[in-house]
C-alpha positions in Angstrom: 192.1 52.9 190.6 192.1 49.7 188.8 195.4 48.0 188.0 196.4 45.0 186.1 199.8 43.4 186.0 199.2 42.9 182.1 199.7 46.7 181.8 203.3 46.2 182.7 203.6 44.2 179.4 204.0 47.4 177.5 207.0 49.1 175.5 205.9 52.4 177.0 206.2 51.4 180.7 207.8 54.2 182.8 209.2 54.3 186.4 206.2 56.5 187.2 203.8 53.8 186.0 205.5 51.4 188.4 205.5 53.9 191.3 201.7 54.7 190.8 201.0 50.8 190.7 203.0 49.6 193.4 201.9 52.3 195.8 198.4 52.8 194.5 199.1 56.5 193.7 196.8 58.8 191.8 197.9 61.2 189.0 197.4 64.0 191.6 199.5 62.4 194.3 202.4 61.9 191.7 202.0 65.5 190.5 202.4 66.5 194.3 205.5 64.3 194.6 207.2 65.8 191.6 206.3 69.4 192.7 207.8 68.7 196.1 210.9 67.1 194.7 211.5 69.9 192.2 211.0 72.8 194.6 212.2 71.4 198.0 212.1 72.7 200.6 208.4 73.8 200.0 205.3 74.6 202.2 201.7 73.9 201.6 200.9 77.4 200.3 203.7 77.0 197.7 202.5 73.8 196.6 198.9 75.0 196.1 200.2 78.0 194.2 201.9 75.6 191.8 199.3 72.9 191.6 195.8 74.6 192.1 194.1 71.9 194.2 192.3 72.5 197.4 194.2 72.3 200.7 192.4 69.1 201.9 193.5 67.2 198.8 197.1 68.3 198.9 197.3 67.5 202.6 195.8 64.1 202.1 198.3 63.4 199.4 201.3 64.6 201.5 200.2 62.4 204.3 200.0 59.3 201.9 203.4 60.1 200.5 204.8 60.5 204.0 203.4 57.2 205.0 205.0 55.5 201.8 208.3 57.3 202.9 208.8 59.4 199.7 208.1 62.7 201.6 209.2 64.1 204.9 208.1 67.2 206.8 210.1 69.6 209.0 208.4 72.0 211.5 209.6 75.4 211.0 209.0 78.0 213.8 208.2 81.4 212.6 209.9 84.7 214.0 206.3 86.3 214.4 205.1 83.1 216.2 203.5 80.1 215.1 205.0 77.6 212.8 204.7 76.1 209.2 205.7 72.8 207.8 208.2 72.5 204.9 208.2 69.3 202.8 211.2 67.4 201.2 211.1 64.4 199.0 213.6 61.4 198.9 216.3 61.7 196.3 215.7 59.9 193.0 218.4 57.5 193.8 216.7 56.7 197.3 213.3 56.3 195.5 214.8 54.0 192.8 216.5 51.8 195.6 213.2 51.6 197.7 211.2 50.8 194.5 213.6 48.1 193.5 213.7 46.5 196.9 209.9 46.5 197.1 209.7 45.0 193.4 212.0 42.3 194.2 210.1 41.3 197.4 206.8 41.4 195.6 208.2 39.4 192.8 209.6 36.7 195.1 206.2 36.5 196.9 204.3 36.2 193.6 206.6 33.5 192.4 206.2 31.6 195.7 202.3 31.9 195.4 202.4 30.8 191.9 204.3 27.7 193.0 201.5 26.6 195.2 199.1 26.5 192.4 197.7 22.9 192.1 194.7 21.1 190.7 193.7 20.3 194.4 193.8 24.0 195.3 191.8 25.0 192.4 189.3 22.3 193.2 189.0 23.6 196.7 188.4 27.1 195.5 185.7 25.8 193.1 184.0 24.0 195.9 183.9 27.1 198.1 182.4 29.2 195.2 179.7 26.5 194.8 178.9 26.4 198.5 178.7 30.1 198.6 176.1 30.4 195.8 174.1 27.3 197.1 173.8 29.2 200.4 172.6 32.2 198.6 170.0 30.4 196.7 168.7 28.6 199.9 168.0 32.0 201.6 
């Protein structure tokens, strides 16, 4: 997935664009998050019946969404034995708050990084590039 900050300079920017960019989510992962949010609690079988993707793809997406913290799972013991997982998403308010905090943190780091831009640093980078390519031509 390719992402450019210049894509944020658009009148059509949505919260979903920001979520996808900040967390490197695919359209499929965003669809699965939406499905879980609208149908919670929901299990894997129900997700697949709504979004016809293979189980491995849905499972990978859920793991990623859980790592980010947007989704959690509960293990449910079945009366006939065995178990299944049910999935829940954060509330919209929790997602907004988490996203706002992360954007602020990233923004502050970016401002700090930009403040370190100097002619000297640009010259150092250029010299490193020249050295790299000189080494390649020698070999």
